[in-house]
VMD Tcl script that draws the C-alpha trace (Angstrom):
set ca {
  {-4.19 -22.28 6.07}
  {-1.05 -23.00 4.11}
  {1.00 -19.88 3.42}
  {3.90 -21.35 1.45}
  {4.49 -19.19 -1.63}
  {6.31 -20.79 -4.58}
  {8.72 -18.85 -6.76}
  {7.10 -17.26 -9.80}
  {10.25 -17.74 -11.87}
  {9.69 -20.50 -14.44}
  {11.69 -21.82 -17.36}
  {9.07 -21.28 -20.10}
  {5.48 -20.24 -20.77}
  {4.06 -23.74 -20.37}
  {5.57 -24.05 -16.89}
  {4.17 -20.59 -16.08}
  {0.70 -21.60 -17.23}
  {0.86 -24.80 -15.17}
  {1.92 -22.83 -12.09}
  {-0.91 -20.34 -12.64}
  {-3.41 -23.21 -12.78}
  {-2.07 -24.73 -9.57}
  {-2.16 -21.40 -7.75}
  {-5.69 -20.72 -9.04}
  {-6.89 -24.10 -7.72}
  {-5.34 -23.38 -4.34}
  {-6.77 -19.86 -4.15}
  {-10.23 -20.99 -5.20}
  {-10.22 -23.71 -2.52}
  {-9.22 -21.16 0.12}
  {-11.99 -18.78 -0.99}
  {-14.56 -21.61 -0.88}
  {-13.41 -22.59 2.62}
  {-13.60 -18.97 3.81}
  {-17.11 -18.51 2.37}
  {-18.31 -21.60 4.25}
  {-17.75 -19.78 7.55}
  {-19.44 -16.47 6.69}
  {-22.05 -15.47 9.24}
  {-25.25 -13.97 7.91}
  {-26.10 -10.76 9.83}
  {-29.25 -11.03 11.92}
  {-29.99 -14.51 10.61}
  {-30.95 -13.07 7.24}
  {-30.75 -15.32 4.23}
  {-28.83 -13.49 1.52}
  {-26.82 -14.86 -1.34}
  {-23.05 -14.69 -1.47}
  {-21.57 -13.21 -4.64}
  {-20.99 -15.56 -7.54}
  {-17.60 -17.28 -7.39}
  {-14.88 -16.07 -9.74}
  {-14.19 -18.71 -12.41}
  {-10.85 -20.54 -12.17}
  {-9.95 -19.42 -15.69}
  {-10.11 -15.74 -14.74}
  {-8.01 -16.29 -11.61}
  {-5.46 -18.31 -13.62}
  {-5.31 -15.62 -16.32}
  {-4.53 -12.89 -13.80}
  {-1.93 -15.07 -12.08}
  {-0.36 -16.00 -15.45}
  {0.05 -12.31 -16.25}
  {1.81 -11.81 -12.89}
  {4.05 -14.83 -13.56}
  {4.87 -13.55 -17.07}
  {5.76 -10.15 -15.61}
  {8.02 -11.77 -13.00}
  {9.76 -13.66 -15.83}
  {9.98 -10.54 -18.02}
  {8.03 -12.33 -20.72}
  {10.59 -15.15 -20.91}
  {12.65 -13.14 -23.39}
  {15.81 -13.41 -21.31}
  {17.37 -15.86 -18.90}
  {15.58 -15.97 -15.54}
}
mol new
graphics top color blue
foreach p $ca { graphics top sphere $p radius 0.5 }
foreach p [lrange $ca 0 end-1] q [lrange $ca 1 end] { graphics top cylinder $p $q radius 0.2 }
display resetview
């Protein structure tokens, strides 16, 4: 698993939104890979929880990026 974390500091909101989308894609792929290796207890067939949509993950990450950039109101 790749554990290289990019800087959350971006020059503007569009760059922040792009970064949030890239991080959401990466996180969603890692979650999908982890769920593929989940063992079912006792051989039971039960459903895994529904996956979180990429848009929700990206929205949360964008908020974190905006906070790291202090809303882009000042120089980073």
